[in-house]
Backbone as a chain_set.jsonl record, in Angstrom:
{"seq": "XXXXXXXXXXXXXXXXXXXXXXXXXXXXXXXXXXXXXXXXXXXXXXXXXXXXXXXXXXXXXXXXXXXXX", "coords": {"N": [[42.492, -0.128, 24.715], [44.511, 1.564, 26.973], [46.519, 0.387, 29.619], [46.236, 1.699, 32.851], [48.162, 2.789, 35.376], [48.546, 3.392, 38.945], [50.582, 5.248, 39.345], [50.267, 6.898, 37.215], [48.482, 8.87, 37.788], [47.519, 12.2, 37.653], [48.568, 15.545, 38.684], [46.243, 17.505, 40.504], [44.154, 15.733, 40.389], [41.357, 14.175, 42.027], [41.105, 12.317, 45.012], [39.848, 9.712, 47.144], [40.126, 9.035, 50.501], [40.719, 5.862, 51.891], [41.099, 4.663, 54.447], [41.443, 5.824, 57.761], [44.249, 7.872, 58.433], [46.798, 8.238, 60.624], [49.171, 10.454, 61.797], [52.197, 12.051, 63.036], [51.614, 14.712, 62.809], [48.886, 15.024, 62.668], [45.496, 13.879, 61.83], [44.208, 12.253, 59.066], [41.155, 11.794, 57.891], [39.047, 8.938, 57.098], [37.253, 8.559, 54.016], [37.566, 11.194, 53.295], [38.021, 13.723, 50.819], [40.745, 14.422, 48.799], [43.257, 16.388, 47.06], [45.593, 15.781, 44.493], [48.926, 16.864, 44.581], [51.6, 16.298, 43.947], [53.609, 13.564, 42.649], [55.613, 10.905, 43.776], [58.246, 8.491, 43.323], [59.217, 5.024, 43.798], [59.175, 3.961, 46.735], [55.944, 4.315, 45.116], [54.263, 7.215, 45.97], [52.105, 9.85, 47.089], [51.843, 13.356, 47.272], [49.388, 15.134, 48.783], [46.606, 17.433, 49.18], [44.379, 18.418, 51.705], [40.944, 19.452, 52.468], [41.341, 21.561, 54.184], [43.666, 22.719, 53.451], [45.964, 21.493, 54.294], [48.925, 19.61, 53.831], [49.659, 16.209, 52.929], [51.324, 13.025, 52.853], [50.627, 10.196, 51.059], [50.187, 6.676, 50.37], [49.827, 4.249, 47.672], [47.95, 2.354, 48.529], [46.31, 3.729, 50.23], [44.132, 5.11, 49.186], [41.239, 5.627, 46.994], [40.529, 6.108, 43.576], [38.647, 8.832, 42.238], [36.201, 8.927, 39.876], [35.96, 11.346, 37.569], [34.546, 11.774, 35.249]], "CA": [[42.525, 0.641, 25.95], [45.814, 1.536, 27.626], [46.537, 0.114, 31.054], [46.521, 2.913, 33.623], [48.673, 2.468, 36.706], [48.323, 4.468, 39.914], [51.582, 6.314, 39.213], [49.846, 7.746, 36.095], [47.546, 9.876, 38.289], [48.07, 13.544, 37.426], [48.327, 16.6, 39.673], [44.898, 18.064, 40.406], [43.16, 14.662, 40.482], [40.71, 14.019, 43.327], [41.189, 10.975, 45.568], [39.069, 9.491, 48.367], [40.911, 8.274, 51.473], [40.025, 4.621, 52.267], [41.231, 4.345, 55.867], [42.024, 6.927, 58.526], [45.711, 7.874, 58.491], [47.245, 8.996, 61.784], [50.597, 10.789, 61.744], [52.631, 12.916, 64.135], [51.098, 16.073, 62.605], [47.436, 15.067, 62.609], [44.71, 12.737, 61.378], [43.509, 12.376, 57.796], [40.019, 10.893, 58.112], [38.565, 8.122, 55.989], [36.236, 9.149, 53.137], [37.875, 12.589, 52.957], [38.454, 13.939, 49.449], [41.99, 15.19, 48.742], [43.712, 16.743, 45.716], [46.994, 15.426, 44.261], [49.841, 17.959, 44.301], [52.794, 15.759, 43.303], [53.793, 12.115, 42.731], [56.992, 10.472, 43.985], [58.384, 7.096, 42.925], [60.094, 4.053, 44.468], [57.858, 3.476, 46.333], [55.022, 5.354, 44.648], [53.492, 7.901, 47.006], [51.513, 11.074, 46.573], [51.633, 14.503, 48.152], [48.017, 15.584, 48.546], [46.14, 18.531, 50.02], [43.004, 18.203, 52.161], [40.054, 20.613, 52.333], [41.823, 22.645, 55.05], [44.927, 23.212, 52.919], [47.081, 20.786, 54.911], [49.534, 18.627, 52.932], [49.871, 14.864, 53.448], [51.927, 12.056, 51.945], [49.889, 8.945, 51.139], [50.654, 5.596, 49.505], [48.828, 3.766, 46.721], [46.913, 1.577, 49.213], [45.568, 4.616, 51.134], [43.055, 5.859, 48.527], [40.512, 5.18, 45.805], [40.38, 7.182, 42.597], [37.3, 9.317, 41.991], [35.987, 9.081, 38.447], [35.395, 12.685, 37.348], [34.023, 11.881, 33.884]], "C": [[43.885, 0.465, 26.62], [45.644, 1.231, 29.112], [46.936, 1.384, 31.783], [46.924, 2.512, 35.031], [48.443, 3.64, 37.648], [49.361, 5.572, 39.793], [51.298, 7.215, 38.013], [48.862, 8.841, 36.527], [48.21, 11.248, 38.225], [47.785, 14.489, 38.592], [46.943, 17.19, 39.431], [43.802, 17.02, 40.493], [42.609, 14.586, 41.902], [40.772, 12.552, 43.74], [40.363, 10.902, 46.844], [39.89, 8.585, 49.281], [40.099, 7.063, 51.944], [39.986, 4.392, 53.779], [41.91, 5.512, 56.565], [43.535, 6.77, 58.62], [46.138, 8.793, 59.635], [48.754, 9.21, 61.687], [50.935, 11.691, 62.929], [52.073, 14.331, 63.996], [49.593, 16.124, 62.392], [46.791, 13.785, 62.113], [44.017, 13.1, 60.069], [42.398, 11.337, 57.832], [39.622, 10.117, 56.869], [37.415, 8.836, 55.29], [36.476, 10.621, 52.824], [38.39, 12.658, 51.521], [39.685, 14.851, 49.481], [42.369, 15.43, 47.279], [45.204, 16.436, 45.584], [47.791, 16.683, 43.908], [51.036, 17.44, 43.508], [52.847, 14.252, 43.505], [55.278, 11.823, 42.87], [57.072, 8.982, 43.666], [59.398, 6.348, 43.787], [60.179, 4.263, 45.969], [56.959, 4.637, 45.897], [54.239, 5.896, 45.822], [53.087, 9.256, 46.458], [51.491, 12.138, 47.646], [50.261, 15.032, 47.785], [47.676, 16.714, 49.505], [44.694, 18.247, 50.413], [42.196, 19.494, 52.047], [40.489, 21.81, 53.181], [43.149, 23.223, 54.58], [46.161, 22.556, 53.511], [47.601, 19.722, 53.941], [49.827, 17.323, 53.655], [50.63, 14.048, 52.413], [51.192, 10.743, 52.156], [50.453, 7.947, 50.128], [49.5, 5.085, 48.639], [47.702, 2.983, 47.394], [46.028, 2.437, 50.13], [44.329, 5.248, 50.5], [42.368, 5.084, 47.426], [40.446, 6.37, 44.863], [38.909, 7.562, 42.479], [37.182, 9.549, 40.497], [35.273, 10.394, 38.193], [34.829, 12.863, 35.948], [32.554, 12.159, 33.853]], "O": [[44.349, -0.66, 26.808], [44.743, 1.752, 29.77], [47.873, 2.068, 31.374], [46.122, 1.961, 35.785], [48.175, 4.755, 37.201], [49.063, 6.725, 40.104], [52.009, 8.198, 37.805], [48.455, 9.658, 35.7], [49.335, 11.424, 38.692], [46.873, 14.255, 39.385], [46.523, 17.355, 38.286], [42.633, 17.371, 40.654], [43.311, 14.895, 42.865], [40.526, 11.657, 42.932], [40.195, 11.902, 47.542], [40.299, 7.496, 48.879], [38.944, 7.202, 52.345], [38.963, 3.978, 54.324], [42.838, 6.116, 56.026], [44.041, 5.673, 58.858], [45.864, 9.992, 59.606], [49.515, 8.258, 61.514], [50.063, 12.046, 63.723], [52.061, 15.079, 64.973], [49.067, 17.157, 61.978], [47.442, 12.748, 61.989], [43.332, 14.118, 59.975], [42.666, 10.136, 57.806], [39.828, 10.567, 55.742], [36.694, 9.623, 55.904], [35.656, 11.238, 52.144], [39.104, 11.765, 51.064], [39.67, 15.912, 50.106], [41.866, 14.759, 46.378], [45.991, 16.789, 46.462], [47.386, 17.465, 43.048], [51.446, 18.051, 42.521], [52.214, 13.718, 44.416], [56.104, 12.414, 42.174], [56.06, 8.283, 43.734], [60.289, 6.932, 44.403], [61.22, 4.724, 46.439], [57.189, 5.789, 46.265], [53.626, 5.142, 46.579], [53.659, 9.744, 45.484], [51.161, 11.861, 48.799], [49.995, 15.344, 46.624], [48.359, 16.928, 50.507], [43.877, 17.881, 49.568], [42.709, 20.512, 51.582], [40.063, 22.938, 52.933], [43.702, 24.113, 55.226], [47.282, 23.003, 53.266], [46.816, 19.017, 53.306], [50.194, 17.317, 54.83], [50.578, 14.353, 51.222], [51.129, 10.228, 53.273], [51.111, 8.328, 49.159], [48.343, 5.447, 48.853], [46.59, 2.953, 46.867], [45.094, 1.919, 50.742], [43.54, 5.871, 51.211], [42.84, 4.037, 46.982], [40.32, 7.512, 45.306], [38.03, 6.71, 42.605], [37.977, 10.287, 39.915], [34.108, 10.547, 38.559], [34.648, 13.996, 35.501], [31.971, 12.277, 32.776]]}, "num_chains": 1, "name": "protein.A"}
């Protein structure tokens, strides 16, 4: 079995937000399901889209992966 790091998460993957994230442009609530749009590195962070179509940037400690198997 290959080790899978968080930066291996592909676009289109679903993630569950662990803790509410408050920014200058709104609030991303905990337990909300978001979709990965893009991944950035150093530090690893993800551009995601919420159910309302709003884009957010989150870090690896902000979410849990959802197993879609």
